TINU-491232 format. One line per 5 residues: their letters; for each residue x, y, z of N, C-alpha, C. Coordinates in nm, 2 decimals. Each point is the difference from the previous one (the first is absolute). Example, Ala and Ser with C-alpha at 12.3 -4.5 7.8 and 13.67 -1.06 7.14 Angstrom:
% TINU-491232
as	1.32 -0.57 0.78 -0.09 0.12 0.00 0.09 0.12 0.00  -0.04 0.11 -0.07 0.09 0.11 0.00 -0.08 0.11 0.08
This chain:
% TINU-491232
marla	-1.48 3.25 1.79 0.13 -0.04 -0.04 0.03 -0.14 0.05  -0.05 -0.03 0.12 0.03 -0.14 0.05 -0.08 -0.10 -0.08  -0.12 0.04 -0.04 -0.08 -0.10 -0.08 0.07 -0.03 -0.13  0.07 0.09 -0.06 0.07 -0.02 -0.13 0.12 -0.09 0.02  0.06 0.01 0.11 0.12 -0.09 0.04 -0.05 -0.14 0.02
ilgav	-0.12 -0.01 0.07 -0.05 -0.13 0.03 -0.05 -0.07 -0.13  -0.06 0.08 -0.09 -0.04 -0.06 -0.13 0.11 -0.05 -0.08  0.11 0.08 0.00 0.12 -0.04 -0.07 0.06 -0.13 0.05  0.01 -0.01 0.13 0.05 -0.12 0.06 -0.08 -0.12 -0.03  -0.14 0.01 0.00 -0.09 -0.11 -0.03 0.02 -0.04 -0.14
alagc	0.01 0.10 -0.09 0.02 -0.03 -0.15 0.13 -0.08 -0.02  0.10 0.04 0.06 0.13 -0.07 -0.01 0.00 -0.14 0.06  -0.07 -0.01 0.11 -0.01 -0.14 0.06 -0.08 -0.09 -0.09  -0.10 0.05 -0.07 -0.08 -0.08 -0.09 0.08 -0.05 -0.12  0.10 0.06 -0.04 0.08 -0.04 -0.11 0.08 -0.12 0.03
gglsd	0.02 -0.04 0.12 0.09 -0.11 0.03 0.14 0.05 -0.01  0.09 -0.09 -0.01 0.14 0.03 -0.02 0.03 0.03 -0.15  0.02 0.12 -0.03 0.03 0.03 -0.14 0.13 -0.06 -0.05  0.09 -0.03 0.09 0.12 -0.07 -0.04 -0.02 -0.15 -0.01  -0.11 -0.05 0.04 -0.03 -0.14 -0.01 -0.05 -0.04 -0.14
asygl	0.08 0.02 -0.10 -0.05 -0.03 -0.14 0.10 -0.10 -0.06  -0.06 -0.08 -0.09 0.08 -0.10 -0.07 0.11 0.07 -0.08  0.11 -0.07 -0.02 0.11 0.06 -0.07 0.08 -0.11 -0.08  0.05 0.04 -0.11 0.08 -0.09 -0.08 0.15 0.00 0.05  0.06 -0.11 -0.01 0.14 -0.01 0.04 0.09 0.06 -0.10
esgda	0.12 0.05 0.04 0.09 0.06 -0.09 0.07 -0.11 -0.08  0.06 0.04 -0.11 0.07 -0.09 -0.09 0.12 -0.06 0.06  0.03 -0.12 -0.04 0.11 -0.08 0.05 -0.02 -0.15 -0.01  0.10 -0.08 0.02 -0.01 -0.14 -0.01 -0.09 -0.06 0.11  -0.10 -0.07 -0.04 -0.10 -0.06 0.10 0.05 -0.14 0.04
nydtl	0.11 0.00 0.08 0.05 -0.12 0.05 -0.05 -0.03 0.14  0.03 -0.11 0.06 -0.05 -0.04 0.13 0.01 0.11 0.11  0.12 0.05 0.01 0.03 0.10 0.11 -0.07 0.13 -0.02  -0.01 0.05 -0.12 -0.07 0.13 -0.02 -0.15 -0.02 0.01  -0.06 -0.11 -0.04 -0.14 -0.03 0.02 -0.03 -0.02 0.15
rsata	0.09 -0.07 0.07 -0.03 -0.02 0.14 0.00 0.13 0.07  0.10 0.09 -0.03 0.00 0.13 0.07 -0.12 0.09 -0.04  -0.04 0.00 -0.13 -0.11 0.07 -0.04 -0.13 -0.05 0.07  -0.01 -0.13 0.01 -0.12 -0.06 0.07 -0.01 0.04 0.14  0.12 0.00 0.07 0.00 0.04 0.14 -0.04 0.14 0.02
tcqak	0.05 0.09 -0.09 -0.04 0.14 0.01 -0.15 0.02 -0.03  -0.05 -0.07 -0.10 -0.14 0.01 -0.04 -0.09 -0.05 0.11  0.04 -0.11 0.06 -0.08 -0.06 0.11 -0.01 0.09 0.12  0.11 0.07 0.03 0.00 0.09 0.11 -0.10 0.12 -0.02  -0.03 0.03 -0.13 -0.10 0.10 -0.03 -0.14 -0.06 -0.01
ggair	-0.01 -0.13 0.02 -0.13 -0.06 -0.01 -0.04 -0.05 -0.14  0.10 -0.02 -0.08 -0.03 -0.04 -0.14 0.06 -0.13 -0.03  -0.01 -0.04 -0.13 0.05 -0.12 -0.05 0.06 0.02 -0.14  0.11 -0.06 -0.03 0.06 0.01 -0.13 -0.08 -0.09 -0.10  -0.02 0.06 -0.12 -0.07 -0.08 -0.10 0.06 0.04 -0.14
lrgge	0.00 -0.09 -0.09 0.04 0.02 -0.14 -0.10 0.09 -0.07  0.05 0.11 -0.06 -0.10 0.09 -0.07 0.02 -0.01 -0.15  0.09 -0.08 -0.05 0.02 -0.01 -0.14 0.15 -0.03 -0.03  0.02 -0.05 -0.12 0.14 -0.03 -0.03 0.03 -0.15 0.03  0.13 -0.03 0.00 0.04 -0.14 0.02 0.03 -0.02 0.15
grnls	0.02 0.10 0.08 0.03 -0.01 0.14 0.15 -0.01 0.02  0.08 0.04 -0.10 0.14 0.00 0.02 0.06 0.13 0.05  -0.08 0.10 -0.02 0.03 0.14 0.05 -0.09 0.04 0.11  0.06 0.07 0.10 -0.08 0.05 0.11 -0.12 0.09 -0.04  0.02 0.07 -0.11 -0.11 0.09 -0.05 -0.12 -0.08 -0.05
dyeca	0.02 -0.13 -0.02 -0.12 -0.09 -0.04 -0.09 -0.02 0.12  0.04 0.04 0.12 -0.08 -0.03 0.12 -0.05 0.13 0.07  -0.10 -0.01 0.08 -0.05 0.11 0.08 -0.03 -0.04 0.14  0.00 0.09 0.09 -0.05 -0.02 0.13 -0.14 0.05 0.01  -0.09 -0.10 0.01 -0.14 0.03 0.00 -0.05 0.02 0.15
igkar	-0.05 0.12 0.03 -0.04 0.03 0.14 -0.14 0.03 0.00  -0.07 -0.04 0.10 -0.14 0.03 0.03 -0.09 -0.07 -0.10  -0.09 0.08 -0.06 -0.11 -0.06 -0.09 0.07 -0.06 -0.12  0.12 0.04 -0.04 0.06 -0.05 -0.12 0.05 -0.14 0.02  0.01 -0.05 0.12 0.04 -0.14 0.03 -0.10 -0.09 -0.05
């Protein structure tokens, strides 16, 4: 039983942080203040904001790229 618990812990540790995934920003006006706030939040998670499509006028045109996606 202890071996099974250890194997489970090792398997989960190998996955890295499952919550550390890139994500798209929610819809809204992409003005200076909202992009600055989104950038700070993204950087705190180890990511960087990048344009993923569109004109860049809407927040949903951007994503927070984390890890290998950067």
